[in-house]
C-alpha positions as a Python dict, from the first residue, in 0.01 Angstrom:
ca = {
    (1, 'X'): (0, 0, 0),
    (2, 'X'): (144, 349, -43),
    (3, 'X'): (285, 506, 270),
    (4, 'X'): (50, 748, 439),
    (5, 'X'): (-261, 625, 256),
    (6, 'X'): (-574, 550, 454),
    (7, 'X'): (-808, 328, 255),
    (8, 'X'): (-1178, 305, 326),
    (9, 'X'): (-1270, 52, 591),
    (10, 'X'): (-1445, -148, 320),
    (11, 'X'): (-1269, -180, -15),
    (12, 'X'): (-1522, -129, -293),
    (13, 'X'): (-1463, -475, -434),
    (14, 'X'): (-1534, -633, -95),
    (15, 'X'): (-1897, -517, -91),
    (16, 'X'): (-2064, -826, -229),
    (17, 'X'): (-2326, -1046, -173),
    (18, 'X'): (-2025, -1664, 1481),
    (19, 'X'): (-2274, -1807, 1648),
    (20, 'X'): (-2363, -2142, 1792),
    (21, 'X'): (-2705, -2266, 1684),
    (22, 'X'): (-2959, -2397, 1933),
    (23, 'X'): (-3265, -2564, 1786),
    (24, 'X'): (-3412, -2909, 1832),
    (25, 'X'): (-3452, -2943, 1458),
    (26, 'X'): (-3083, -2879, 1395),
    (27, 'X'): (-2908, -3036, 1692),
    (28, 'X'): (-2632, -3173, 1471),
    (29, 'X'): (-2524, -2817, 1396),
    (30, 'X'): (-2463, -2734, 1763),
    (31, 'X'): (-2093, -2646, 1757),
    (32, 'X'): (-1863, -2355, 1836),
    (33, 'X'): (-1885, -1999, 1929),
    (34, 'X'): (-2094, -1710, 2026),
    (35, 'X'): (-2466, -1680, 1965),
    (36, 'X'): (-2779, -1888, 1937),
    (37, 'X'): (-3065, -1913, 1692),
    (38, 'X'): (-3376, -1834, 1891),
    (39, 'X'): (-3727, -1977, 1869),
    (40, 'X'): (-3609, -2337, 1874),
    (41, 'X'): (-3963, -2469, 1858),
    (42, 'X'): (-4029, -2304, 1521),
    (43, 'X'): (-4031, -2539, 1229),
    (44, 'X'): (-4190, -2533, 889),
    (45, 'X'): (-4250, -2788, 617),
    (46, 'X'): (-4022, -2599, 379),
    (47, 'X'): (-3725, -2569, 611),
    (48, 'X'): (-3411, -2742, 480),
    (49, 'X'): (-3099, -2785, 693),
    (50, 'X'): (-2762, -2887, 549),
    (51, 'X'): (-2440, -2916, 747),
    (52, 'X'): (-2092, -3061, 736),
    (53, 'X'): (-1727, -3008, 829),
    (54, 'X'): (-1480, -2753, 698),
    (55, 'X'): (-1186, -2537, 813),
    (56, 'X'): (-1139, -2743, 1128),
    (57, 'X'): (-1496, -2665, 1235),
    (58, 'X'): (-1847, -2705, 1092),
    (59, 'X'): (-2070, -2535, 838),
    (60, 'X'): (-2448, -2516, 826),
    (61, 'X'): (-2710, -2375, 592),
    (62, 'X'): (-3081, -2324, 663),
    (63, 'X'): (-3322, -2224, 386),
    (64, 'X'): (-3669, -2276, 246),
    (65, 'X'): (-3703, -2468, -80),
    (66, 'X'): (-3828, -2410, -339),
    (67, 'X'): (-3877, -2036, -295),
    (68, 'X'): (-3986, -1946, -646),
    (69, 'X'): (-4040, -2087, -990),
    (70, 'X'): (-3712, -2193, -1143),
    (71, 'X'): (-3539, -2252, -809),
    (72, 'X'): (-3532, -2628, -852),
    (73, 'X'): (-3193, -2719, -707),
    (74, 'X'): (-3229, -3018, -478),
    (75, 'X'): (-3070, -3040, -133),
    (76, 'X'): (-2835, -3307, -267),
    (77, 'X'): (-2729, -3086, -558),
    (78, 'X'): (-2694, -2783, -331),
    (79, 'X'): (-2476, -2974, -86),
    (80, 'X'): (-2244, -3070, -372),
    (81, 'X'): (-2220, -2706, -481),
    (82, 'X'): (-2150, -2592, -124),
    (83, 'X'): (-1883, -2853, -66),
    (84, 'X'): (-1719, -2771, -398),
    (85, 'X'): (-1705, -2402, -308),
    (86, 'X'): (-1561, -2477, 35),
    (87, 'X'): (-1299, -2703, -117),
    (88, 'X'): (-1193, -2426, -355),
    (89, 'X'): (-1171, -2175, -71),
    (90, 'X'): (-963, -2411, 141),
    (91, 'X'): (-734, -2485, -150),
    (92, 'X'): (-662, -2114, -175),
    (93, 'X'): (-657, -1999, 188),
    (94, 'X'): (-594, -2290, 425),
    (95, 'X'): (-253, -2306, 591),
    (96, 'X'): (-334, -2664, 696),
    (97, 'X'): (-329, -2791, 336),
    (98, 'X'): (35, -2837, 227),
    (99, 'X'): (-27, -2763, -141),
    (100, 'X'): (-279, -2478, -95),
    (101, 'X'): (-200, -2146, -255),
    (102, 'X'): (-123, -1979, 77),
    (103, 'X'): (94, -2272, 193),
    (104, 'X'): (298, -2259, -127),
    (105, 'X'): (339, -1884, -85),
    (106, 'X'): (455, -1920, 276),
    (107, 'X'): (697, -2200, 184),
    (108, 'X'): (859, -2003, -97),
    (109, 'X'): (1208, -1871, -27),
    (110, 'X'): (1317, -1516, -90),
    (111, 'X'): (1131, -1186, -133),
    (112, 'X'): (1029, -1226, -500),
    (113, 'X'): (679, -1096, -580),
    (114, 'X'): (410, -1344, -675),
    (115, 'X'): (74, -1293, -844),
    (116, 'X'): (-217, -1408, -632),
    (117, 'X'): (-541, -1566, -748),
    (118, 'X'): (-844, -1331, -748),
    (119, 'X'): (-984, -1511, -444),
    (120, 'X'): (-665, -1481, -240),
    (121, 'X'): (-605, -1123, -355),
    (122, 'X'): (-950, -1010, -255),
    (123, 'X'): (-927, -1146, 99),
    (124, 'X'): (-572, -1022, 152),
    (125, 'X'): (-657, -672, 25),
    (126, 'X'): (-948, -647, 271),
    (127, 'X'): (-724, -768, 555),
    (128, 'X'): (-447, -519, 475),
    (129, 'X'): (-697, -233, 453),
    (130, 'X'): (-829, -322, 797),
    (131, 'X'): (-477, -347, 934),
    (132, 'X'): (-415, 8, 818),
    (133, 'X'): (-742, 138, 968),
    (134, 'X'): (-665, -24, 1305),
    (135, 'X'): (-302, 94, 1299),
    (136, 'X'): (-172, -261, 1320),
    (137, 'X'): (-404, -404, 1586),
    (138, 'X'): (-527, -641, 1316),
    (139, 'X'): (-244, -811, 1128),
    (140, 'X'): (-244, -1128, 917),
    (141, 'X'): (131, -1176, 975),
    (142, 'X'): (85, -1233, 1350),
    (143, 'X'): (129, -1611, 1309),
    (144, 'X'): (484, -1636, 1456),
    (145, 'X'): (361, -1478, 1780),
    (146, 'X'): (52, -1699, 1798),
    (147, 'X'): (274, -2005, 1752),
    (148, 'X'): (525, -1882, 2009),
    (149, 'X'): (257, -1840, 2274),
    (150, 'X'): (125, -2191, 2208),
    (151, 'X'): (-203, -2103, 2038),
    (152, 'X'): (-114, -2221, 1690),
    (153, 'X'): (-45, -2565, 1548),
    (154, 'X'): (138, -2675, 1862),
    (155, 'X'): (80, -2601, 2228),
    (156, 'X'): (341, -2446, 2452),
    (157, 'X'): (427, -2613, 2780),
    (158, 'X'): (588, -2450, 3080),
    (159, 'X'): (660, -2079, 3114),
    (160, 'X'): (555, -1802, 2876),
    (161, 'X'): (814, -1714, 2610),
    (162, 'X'): (1112, -1496, 2698),
    (163, 'X'): (1153, -1136, 2586),
    (164, 'X'): (1425, -1252, 2347),
    (165, 'X'): (1191, -1506, 2188),
    (166, 'X'): (920, -1245, 2152),
    (167, 'X'): (1163, -999, 1992),
    (168, 'X'): (1275, -1265, 1745),
    (169, 'X'): (914, -1341, 1648),
    (170, 'X'): (827, -971, 1624),
    (171, 'X'): (1096, -932, 1357),
    (172, 'X'): (878, -1151, 1134),
    (173, 'X'): (552, -967, 1208),
    (174, 'X'): (408, -652, 1055),
    (175, 'X'): (196, -623, 742),
    (176, 'X'): (359, -289, 660),
    (177, 'X'): (668, -491, 566),
    (178, 'X'): (471, -651, 282),
    (179, 'X'): (482, -508, -68),
    (180, 'X'): (126, -527, -199),
    (181, 'X'): (7, -404, -538),
    (182, 'X'): (-372, -436, -537),
    (183, 'X'): (-405, -337, -902),
    (184, 'X'): (-174, -613, -1021),
    (185, 'X'): (-256, -851, -732),
    (186, 'X'): (115, -902, -668),
    (187, 'X'): (265, -959, -325),
    (188, 'X'): (625, -932, -211),
    (189, 'X'): (735, -1021, 141),
    (190, 'X'): (1057, -1046, 341),
    (191, 'X'): (1204, -1393, 364),
    (192, 'X'): (1051, -1590, 650),
    (193, 'X'): (736, -1381, 680),
    (194, 'X'): (414, -1583, 667),
    (195, 'X'): (55, -1489, 588),
    (196, 'X'): (-235, -1639, 786),
    (197, 'X'): (-591, -1547, 688),
    (198, 'X'): (-769, -1766, 943),
    (199, 'X'): (-912, -1458, 1118),
    (200, 'X'): (-1098, -1356, 802),
    (201, 'X'): (-1131, -1670, 586),
    (202, 'X'): (-1438, -1815, 760),
    (203, 'X'): (-1624, -1488, 714),
    (204, 'X'): (-1523, -1478, 348),
    (205, 'X'): (-1647, -1835, 302),
    (206, 'X'): (-1982, -1745, 461),
    (207, 'X'): (-2022, -1460, 211),
    (208, 'X'): (-1937, -1691, -78),
    (209, 'X'): (-2188, -1954, 29),
    (210, 'X'): (-2454, -1688, 78),
    (211, 'X'): (-2387, -1563, -275),
    (212, 'X'): (-2399, -1920, -409),
    (213, 'X'): (-2743, -1972, -256),
    (214, 'X'): (-2867, -1648, -411),
    (215, 'X'): (-2742, -1765, -751),
    (216, 'X'): (-2957, -2075, -706),
    (217, 'X'): (-3267, -1864, -646),
    (218, 'X'): (-3257, -1898, -266),
    (219, 'X'): (-3313, -1549, -125),
    (220, 'X'): (-3388, -1647, 235),
    (221, 'X'): (-3112, -1835, 412),
    (222, 'X'): (-2887, -1856, 714),
    (223, 'X'): (-2525, -1955, 652),
    (224, 'X'): (-2283, -2031, 936),
    (225, 'X'): (-1923, -2147, 953),
    (226, 'X'): (-1751, -2190, 1288),
    (227, 'X'): (-1968, -1928, 1454),
    (228, 'X'): (-1951, -1665, 1178),
    (229, 'X'): (-2288, -1611, 1017),
    (230, 'X'): (-2484, -1434, 746),
    (231, 'X'): (-2863, -1406, 738),
    (232, 'X'): (-3030, -1331, 405),
    (233, 'X'): (-3393, -1228, 374),
    (234, 'X'): (-3615, -1386, 637),
    (235, 'X'): (-3663, -1722, 805),
    (236, 'X'): (-3867, -1989, 627),
    (237, 'X'): (-4150, -1896, 865),
    (238, 'X'): (-4141, -1535, 741),
    (239, 'X'): (-3991, -1343, 1035),
    (240, 'X'): (-3647, -1190, 1082),
    (241, 'X'): (-3361, -1415, 1186),
    (242, 'X'): (-3343, -1381, 1565),
    (243, 'X'): (-3017, -1450, 1746),
    (244, 'X'): (-2880, -1409, 2094),
    (245, 'X'): (-2528, -1320, 2198),
    (246, 'X'): (-2393, -1582, 2435),
    (247, 'X'): (-2289, -1469, 2781),
    (248, 'X'): (-1916, -1508, 2857),
    (249, 'X'): (-2022, -1620, 3204),
    (250, 'X'): (-2275, -1903, 3158),
    (251, 'X'): (-2296, -1953, 3534),
    (252, 'X'): (-2482, -1621, 3557),
    (253, 'X'): (-2682, -1617, 3233),
    (254, 'X'): (-2702, -1811, 2910),
    (255, 'X'): (-2747, -1508, 2685),
    (256, 'X'): (-2656, -1145, 2725),
    (257, 'X'): (-2826, -979, 2426),
    (258, 'X'): (-3092, -1068, 2168),
    (259, 'X'): (-3082, -929, 1814),
    (260, 'X'): (-3278, -963, 1489),
    (261, 'X'): (-3109, -937, 1149),
    (262, 'X'): (-3182, -959, 778),
    (263, 'X'): (-2931, -929, 494),
    (264, 'X'): (-2654, -889, 748),
    (265, 'X'): (-2360, -1082, 886),
    (266, 'X'): (-2270, -1137, 1251),
    (267, 'X'): (-1933, -1234, 1397),
    (268, 'X'): (-1800, -1254, 1752),
    (269, 'X'): (-1452, -1270, 1901),
    (270, 'X'): (-1390, -1352, 2267),
    (271, 'X'): (-1104, -1423, 2504),
    (272, 'X'): (-1289, -1649, 2748),
    (273, 'X'): (-1254, -1990, 2582),
    (274, 'X'): (-891, -2022, 2480),
    (275, 'X'): (-627, -1918, 2733),
    (276, 'X'): (-379, -2048, 2988),
    (277, 'X'): (-273, -1934, 3332),
    (278, 'X'): (77, -1906, 3474),
    (279, 'X'): (172, -1780, 3820),
    (280, 'X'): (-170, -1626, 3869),
    (281, 'X'): (-175, -1443, 3536),
    (282, 'X'): (-416, -1520, 3255),
    (283, 'X'): (-281, -1533, 2897),
    (284, 'X'): (-541, -1508, 2620),
    (285, 'X'): (-505, -1656, 2271),
    (286, 'X'): (-562, -1303, 2137),
    (287, 'X'): (-208, -1178, 2076),
    (288, 'X'): (-155, -809, 2006),
    (289, 'X'): (75, -788, 1701),
    (290, 'X'): (189, -442, 1811),
    (291, 'X'): (334, -563, 2143),
    (292, 'X'): (393, -935, 2098),
    (293, 'X'): (192, -1017, 2412),
    (294, 'X'): (-162, -1149, 2465),
    (295, 'X'): (-415, -876, 2532),
    (296, 'X'): (-444, -788, 2902),
    (297, 'X'): (-750, -562, 2922),
    (298, 'X'): (-1105, -612, 3052),
    (299, 'X'): (-1280, -651, 2717),
    (300, 'X'): (-1419, -1006, 2705),
    (301, 'X'): (-1605, -1028, 2375),
    (302, 'X'): (-1698, -820, 2073),
    (303, 'X'): (-1987, -888, 1838),
    (304, 'X'): (-2005, -707, 1503),
    (305, 'X'): (-2301, -681, 1267),
    (306, 'X'): (-2209, -589, 912),
    (307, 'X'): (-2335, -639, 558),
    (308, 'X'): (-2024, -838, 480),
    (309, 'X'): (-1921, -1136, 695),
    (310, 'X'): (-1558, -1119, 584),
    (311, 'X'): (-1535, -770, 731),
    (312, 'X'): (-1740, -857, 1041),
    (313, 'X'): (-1511, -1153, 1108),
    (314, 'X'): (-1192, -949, 1092),
    (315, 'X'): (-1341, -649, 1271),
    (316, 'X'): (-1446, -855, 1571),
    (317, 'X'): (-1085, -969, 1612),
    (318, 'X'): (-944, -620, 1557),
    (319, 'X'): (-1177, -453, 1806),
    (320, 'X'): (-1113, -697, 2087),
    (321, 'X'): (-738, -658, 2042),
    (322, 'X'): (-773, -279, 2062),
    (323, 'X'): (-949, -287, 2399),
    (324, 'X'): (-1275, -119, 2485),
    (325, 'X'): (-1183, 249, 2482),
    (326, 'X'): (-995, 244, 2152),
    (327, 'X'): (-1235, -8, 1997),
    (328, 'X'): (-1543, 192, 2089),
    (329, 'X'): (-1386, 509, 1951),
    (330, 'X'): (-1298, 338, 1622),
    (331, 'X'): (-1638, 171, 1589),
    (332, 'X'): (-1826, 494, 1651),
    (333, 'X'): (-1604, 688, 1412),
    (334, 'X'): (-1652, 433, 1134),
    (335, 'X'): (-2022, 371, 1201),
    (336, 'X'): (-1967, 6, 1293),
    (337, 'X'): (-2248, -185, 1465),
    (338, 'X'): (-2056, -336, 1756),
    (339, 'X'): (-2150, -486, 2093),
    (340, 'X'): (-1892, -504, 2374),
    (341, 'X'): (-1889, -717, 2688),
    (342, 'X'): (-1626, -632, 2949),
    (343, 'X'): (-1534, -733, 3302),
    (344, 'X'): (-1639, -475, 3558),
    (345, 'X'): (-1612, -446, 3934),
    (346, 'X'): (-1965, -579, 3973),
    (347, 'X'): (-1963, -836, 3695),
    (348, 'X'): (-2003, -820, 3321),
    (349, 'X'): (-2079, -484, 3160),
    (350, 'X'): (-2236, -427, 2818),
    (351, 'X'): (-2171, -137, 2582),
    (352, 'X'): (-2267, -92, 2220),
    (353, 'X'): (-2243, 164, 1943),
    (354, 'X'): (-2538, 366, 1809),
    (355, 'X'): (-2522, 162, 1488),
    (356, 'X'): (-2591, -157, 1688),
    (357, 'X'): (-2906, -18, 1849),
    (358, 'X'): (-3141, -102, 1560),
    (359, 'X'): (-3059, -474, 1586),
    (360, 'X'): (-3137, -508, 1957),
    (361, 'X'): (-3449, -705, 2046),
    (362, 'X'): (-3421, -714, 2422),
    (363, 'X'): (-3235, -567, 2713),
    (364, 'X'): (-2948, -749, 2879),
    (365, 'X'): (-3182, -859, 3157),
    (366, 'X'): (-3439, -994, 2910),
    (367, 'X'): (-3173, -1188, 2719),
    (368, 'X'): (-3049, -1343, 3042),
    (369, 'X'): (-3391, -1504, 3094),
    (370, 'X'): (-3392, -1679, 2755),
}
């Protein structure tokens, strides 16, 4: 990326066609994250629910079938298509598969440039654009720091890392050190630097599954992977997809905000599930790549609504790393629909951008009663 350039928040090629579900009809989908499908008692004879495992979490799809003449794909056939697409995505982007494209890239020695597959290139280009917009608060090379703090593939026991250990890891962090040619889809990197797209890959996969359903003539669907979600059209019953943002403090309220969406993606990032404490200090799994330390501000969770789940997924992470003041300023400047929950003197506080207003279905107090 040329020095001094400031790409659009959304690359043009990225404009294509997380939340925990709660519904008696889809209890097997009840896993992970940060919002709930409302109206659990609703059910219709045309509602189809598919679900399975992927990316260390679960996936689920809800749709009505058939929707129109010619849309004759069976649930069995659709499941096979979904699982095939997820397998292809994992084979490109999963760092947990030894022979995946990203694993082979990370294992390669030396700084020689390599040509990436269109799938890999598209996700990486979106991630690098967002890193530039957030001035490094979002960075797909942060892996060494995440591992060092014990939030990666292995847990850390004992004291937090030393300053020397953090400095050593920081030397291998920073997407500006990458040499990326978007036109040729070639990537060069310093020896030892690794790429990790886990903060954006689930959102990308949601978009791809949503597009796959549309190709099969399914215009109304809800696709979710590990809490990241995209709603297309309307529910099988004909109304908008209604969701509720989970409260970070379930002892006070189950939900903190209700929203309704159509043809939009929703993603949430929070610091209240994965952390450790040492000598009275709380260390979140959200590590700031600019400092090398876990974030230490009062912002608890960020929910983003966006047309594109890949961007919503990454933005939610970027905004919570920035902290409320900087995140709110960025979101308002870029017209991002974002919802913020922070710790205040008197409990949790809610803030949101003007772009988020149109999605709200209830006040904080109303959502708390759901």
